[in-house]
N, C-alpha and C positions, 0 to 999 in steps of 0.2 A: 802623530805618525805611529808611535808605538802602540797606542790603543787600537788604531785601525788594523794593525798587524794581528791582534788577538781578538778581533771582533768576531761575532758569531756564537750562537749557542753551542756549548760543549767545547769550544776551541781551547779555552784555558785549561779545561780538565784533561784534554788530550795532551797538551803541552806539558802539564804537570806530570802525567804518567811517563812521558818520554824523558823527563829531566833525570830520571834514575838510570838511563841507558837505553840501548836499542831494544825494541819489542816487536814481536810479530803481530799481525792483525788479530789472531785468536787471543793472544795475551792481552791486548788492549780491550777486546770484547769482555774478557773475564774481569778485568779491573774496572770496567765501566758498564756493568750489566744493564743499566737503564737506557743506554745508548743503543739505538738500532744499528744493524750492520750497514744499512743504506746511509744513514747520517754519518757514521764513522768513516765510511768510504769517502763521502763528500768532504768532510773536514780534513782528512788526510790529503786528498787531492788539492784542496785549497792551500793547506800549509806547505805542500811541496811547491805549488805555484808561487807562493810568496817567498820561497827560498828559506823557509824556517825548518823544514823537515826534508831529509833525503830518503830515498827508498832504494833498497838493494834486493834484487830477486836472484835467488840461488837456484841453479838448475837441479833437476831431480824430480822424483815423484813422491809426494806432491811437491810442487814448486814452493820454496820457502821465501817468504817476503819479510824483510826486516825494515823497520822505520827508525830513523835516528835523527836527533836534532842536529842542525848545522851550527856553525859558529854564530850565525845571526839568531838562531833559535835559542841557543844557550845564553846569549846576551840578554834575553828577555827575563831571565831568572829573577833579578832584583825587582823588576816591575811586577811579576806575578806574586812574589812574596809580599810586596806592598799592597797589591790589590786584595789578596786574601786577608791580610792583617786589618786593612781598612774595613773590609766586609764584616769580619768578626766583631770589630769595635762598633760598627753601626748596628749590627744585630743585638749586641749586648746592651747598647744604649736604648734600644727600643723595647727591651724586655721589661715587664713590670717587676718592681722590686718586691722581694718576699718579706 
């Protein structure tokens, strides 16, 4: 179930960036420059739909949008840490020895 919550390309990276606190769309784009605006919008919508991210829109011009992890999103932190650690170990094991 937990892996289904973080499925999708770029999803874990978006969650990783939000682990540090609320961010606006532009800030997320700056931190993930390889990620297109279209895909970022899709991932954020999916994460909001899964209850992992909440969105706050503040009035004004321009409208400010802030994305924040929910309690359920923050609960994924140990899973994400383990996924990244396992990925690093697998990459290191596959590298030729010098």
